[in-house]
N, C-alpha and C positions, 0 to 999 in steps of 0.2 A: 636106344637104352643106356642109363645114366651109369656113370661110372661109380663102383664102390666106393664108399667112405671110407676113410682111413681112420681110425682111432686116435684121439687125440690125447697123449700122454701129459699129464697134469705139469705143469712147469713146478720145479723143485723151489723151495722156500730158501731165501738167500738165507745163508747161517755168517753169524758175524765172526770175524776174525778173531781167534783165539779160543782157549776152552774156558773162560772165566767169563761172564756175562752177568751182568746185576741191573735184574730191572725190579727193583724194589716197591713201586709203585705198581706192579701185576700182580702182586701177593694178597690177598684177601687176610691172610692170617696177620700182615700188618696194618690193617685198617681198625684202627681203635674207635670205640664208642663207649664212652664212659656213662658210668651210670648215672641216674639222675635223682635216687632216694636214696636213704643211710638205712639198709637191713640192720640195725645193730639192734639184738635183741635188748629188752629193757621192758622194767613193769611199766614204767611212767608212757612209753612209748605205747606198751599194747592199750595202755587207759587211754590215751589221746586217741589212737584209732578205735577203739568203744566208741568215745564221746562223739567222734566225728561221724561216725557211722549211724549213730544214732540219731544226728543233727541233722543227717542226709533223709533219713527215714520219715522225720518229723516236717521235714522241708515238703517232701513228696505228700505226703499226708495233706497237708496244711492245699498245698497245688492243687490235688484230687478235689478237696472238697469247693475249693473257691472256684472251679473248673464247673462243679456240678452246680452251685448255684446260679454259675454264669448261663448254663443250659436250662436249666429251670425254668428262671425269670424268662428268658428267649421262646420257651414254648408256650409259658402263659401268654404269653404278649400273641404268639401267632395262635392261641387257640388250639396246640395238642398236646398230647398226653407227655407229663411231666417224665423227664427219663429215671432210672433206676438210681438211688442213693449209694454213692461207695460206701464198701466195705472194707476195713482199715484190716491189712493183713497180720495175719497171725503166726507167732514162728512154728515153725513145724515141730514136731516133738521128733527127740532122736534117739532112736530106739538101738544105734550102733552101740557096741558094747566098745570101740575103739576112739577114745576121746582126743583131742587136740591138746598136747602139753601147753597150753600158755602160761606166760609168766605170771605167779603169785605171790601172794604179801610172804616174805619171810615169818617163819614161826621157829625156825631151826635155832636153839640154842647156838650155836656156833657165832650164829649171824647174828643173833641178838648181843650177846658179849660182844663182838666189834663194834657194834653200835655204842655201847656202853663205855667202852674205852676209848672212843675216838669221836666220839661226839658228833659236832657237826663237820671232822674231816670226812666223813662216811656221805658220800652222794646218792646214793641208792645201795638198795638190797634184796633179793627177791630170790626166790625157789623157780624151777623151771623142770619138769622131767625128772625129779631127784636130784639135780644139781644144783649147788649152792653158786650163789655169785655176789661179790660184795665188792661194788666199784667206789673208790675213795679218791681224792682231790689227788692230781697230780704230784704236788709236794709233799706229800704223806706217804709215800709210797715206801718208802725205807721203815719209817715208824709200825705201819701196816705188816709189814712182813716180820718187822721184830717181834712184833707182839703174838702173830701167828705160830712162831717157831718156838717163843721163850714163855709164853702164858700157860701156866699149867692146866688151865682147863682146854687148850685148844691143840697144842702140840704136834703143830706141821712140820714135822723135821725133815721132809723131804720135796725139793722142787722138782717135779716129775717131769715140766715141761714150760719152756716162755716163747712165746711166740707174739707177733704183731698183727696188724689188717689196715689196710689203707681202706679212707672213705675220701675221696675226693670231692663228694657233693655236700658235705658237712658244712656246718657254716663255724662252729668254735671249735673244733678239733680236726686234724688231719688222720690221725692215727688212733687205734686202740692198742695198748701193749696189755698183753695176757700171762697172768703167772697161776701154773697147775700146780698148785701146792697136794701134798698126800702126807697124813697122818699113818703111820706105819703102825704103831702103837694102837690106835683107836679103831682103822679101818675106815678112814674116812679120806673125802676130799673137798677142796676148797678150790674156786676160782676168783681170784683179786685181779680187778681189772682199772687202770686207767685211761684217759681219754688224754691225747697232749697234740698241739698244733705242731705243725712244720718248724722244725728248728729248735725245739725244747730238748734236751737231754734230762734223762729221767737217771735217779741214782741208780749205781750199779747194786744188783744185790749179791755180787761175790764175795762180801766180808760174812753173810749171811749163811749163803747156800754156793759154797764154792763150784757146783755144779753150772751157774749159772755164766761161766766164763765163756763154753763154747756157745753157749743159746744166744747170748747177747751179741757175741761176733756174728753169727747168723742171721739175728734181727737187723744188725746194722749193714750187712752184706745185702739181705735182700729189700730192706723196705730205707736203708737211710739213717736209720732212728740212732743218734749215737750215744751213749750209758755215759755219765760224769762217773769219774774216779776210776775205770772199767783199767784193769792191769795190761792190756795189749788189745785197743780200740780197734782191729786190721779186720781186713776183708779174711775171710777164712772159705769161700767156696769158690769165689771169682778171683780174678787177678786183681792186683792193686788197682791196676790202671784202668780196668772197665768202667765203662760210661754206663751210668744209670742203675737203677737198681731192680732187679727182676718179677719182684712180687708186688711193683705198684701198678696202680691201675692203667695208667699210660703207657706201661712197658707192653711192645706187642708180644705176642703168643710166641712166636718164632725168633723174636729178639731182634734186635737194631741191626743185623747183620755179622756180626763176630761168628756165628756158627757157619755163614758160607764158605768158608774157607779151610780146606784140611791143612792142617799145621804142618804133616808129615811132607806136606810137598810144598811147603814156603817157610823154608827155614830162615831164610833171610828177611824174612816179614817185608817183601815187595807187594804180593798180592795184597796184605792185609791193608797197606798203605792205599792201595788203588781202591779197593772195597770204600774206604773210609773215604775218600775223595768222591766216590760216586754216590754213595749213600750220604753225603753230607751230614761229617761227623758221625757216620756209622747210624742215622737215623732216617727215616723217610718223612718224618713229621715236621718240617725244620720250625713248623709255629706248634708249641706244646698243647694240647686241645686243653679245655678247660670244660668243668663239669656246668652245667646249666643252673 
């Protein structure tokens, strides 16, 4: 009779010494995949996509016809029945009452007025889903905002919001800066947009809209876009020594490691310095990713 086998208890994993262990590479939230396209809402981009799709459909149809001619000639040579000719696909009728709000040509009088005032300084104007967008040259921003505020037919007295977006895959620009204007007297909204490269400093809108003070500081804090002639161009959400800009696409969703420290338990800053050394200056990606 064999002796009973005693169950083996699993070995306890080794616990590293100390309560703080920083393994940045093991966190999937810190693995960054930069976008390869530029999803910038634009009438020009929409028209380019439509033209590209039409060209692709036409190329597909030409290939179908060429393949048919080849198959027909082969069947005649072999004495077989010729294949059926291809039928060009026809778009299906869409009876759905919900239509996609694609960008459309500008017809609103405010956009036409801005085109008249600014001339070739306007890069693009379009309407989409009832929203008005006017994209101007980055050097003409302050002039555009002045017209929007002071022109008698526009009267956009209020800057409701100002923000920016990072486009690492773009070629001629890196950020878009957007100004959401509101005409309280006319109950209307207008979006003014500029596209800026890395390092360009747009003119500050504080002289026209004092509320832009904190909005531009937040844009600088989150994206690193500095504004020329701003009265106090300092960070407003992060500390002054914070590394990186949290709303850029190369910034990981959980940060570079700054938030892994409970500051209440690290008043001397010792653990923070250890974390910085372990992370390689608070970042797991020592080689910054680049968009394809």
